[in-house]
C-alpha positions in Angstrom: -4.6 -4.1 -3.2 -2.8 -3.7 -6.8 0.4 -2.3 -7.2 2.8 -1.3 -10.2 4.7 -4.2 -11.6 7.9 -2.1 -10.5 6.7 -2.0 -7.0 6.2 -5.8 -6.3 9.1 -7.0 -5.8 10.2 -4.6 -3.3 7.1 -5.2 -1.5 7.5 -8.5 -1.5 11.0 -8.2 -0.1 9.9 -5.8 2.7 11.4 -3.0 1.2 8.1 -1.1 1.0 5.6 -1.5 3.6 4.0 2.0 3.2 1.7 3.3 0.3 -0.5 6.3 -0.7 -4.0 5.9 -2.2 -6.2 8.7 -3.0 -9.9 7.2 -3.1 -13.0 8.6 -2.2 -13.3 6.2 0.9 -11.0 3.5 1.8 -10.6 0.6 -0.1 -9.6 -1.8 2.4 -9.2 -2.7 5.6 -7.0 -3.3 8.8 -6.5 -6.9 9.1 -7.7 -7.5 5.4 -5.6 -10.0 3.3 -5.2 -9.1 -0.8 -3.3 -11.2 -3.2 0.4 -10.5 -4.5 1.5 -13.0 -6.7 2.4 -16.0 -4.5 1.7 -14.2 -1.3 -0.4 -11.4 0.3 -0.4 -8.0 1.3 -1.9 -7.8 5.0 -2.8 -4.2 5.6 -1.6 -2.5 9.5 -2.8 0.7 9.8 -5.3 3.0 7.9 -4.6 6.8 8.0 -7.0 9.7 6.3 -4.0 12.3 5.5 -3.8 15.6 3.9 -2.7 16.3 0.9 0.3 18.4 2.4 1.3 15.6 4.3 2.3 13.8 0.9 6.0 14.6 1.6 9.5 13.7 -1.0 10.2 11.4 2.0 6.8 9.8 2.3 6.7 9.6 -1.7 10.4 7.6 -1.8 9.2 5.6 1.2 6.1 4.2 -1.0 8.7 3.4 -3.5 8.4 5.7 -6.0 11.1 8.9 -6.9 9.0 11.8 -6.2 5.6 13.3 -4.9 4.7 13.8 -9.0 5.4 10.1 -9.7 3.5 8.9 -6.6 0.5 11.2 -7.7 0.1 9.7 -11.4 -0.2 5.8 -9.6 -1.9 6.9 -6.2 -5.0 8.8 -7.4 -7.9 6.6 -8.5 -10.9 7.5 -10.6 -12.5 10.8 -8.8 -11.0 10.2 -5.5 -10.0 13.6 -3.4 -9.1 11.4 0.1 -5.5 10.5 0.8 -4.7 7.4 3.0 -1.5 6.2 4.2 -1.6 2.2 4.3 0.8 0.8 6.0 1.2 -2.9 5.4 3.6 -6.2 5.5 3.9 -9.0 3.1 3.1 -12.6 4.1 4.2 -15.5 1.7 1.3 -18.3 1.1 2.7 -20.7 3.7 2.7 -17.8 6.5 -1.2 -16.5 5.6 -2.0 -20.5 6.1 -0.5 -20.2 9.4 -2.1 -16.8 10.3 -5.3 -18.3 9.4 -5.4 -21.5 11.8 -4.2 -19.6 14.7 
């Protein structure tokens, strides 16, 4: 799961824990771990939502100024399905501990 440069630090700090993605089908899975710099984004929940559910509040929670700003980044290719992804950031050491327990 890729993030725009301006979102990476807030994701790593735990300030952003949701993301909206517009895909043809899901590109992540619950429990999946996706590299982000020196750690990982771990997907906790994946929910398909409606376009109408993309609110200004949800845009702000995802790190964007408004819905229009979010949509510029969230739409990938011919995607039409809207997904709300809840996640947390785990540093390299945290990830190693998760794998061994």
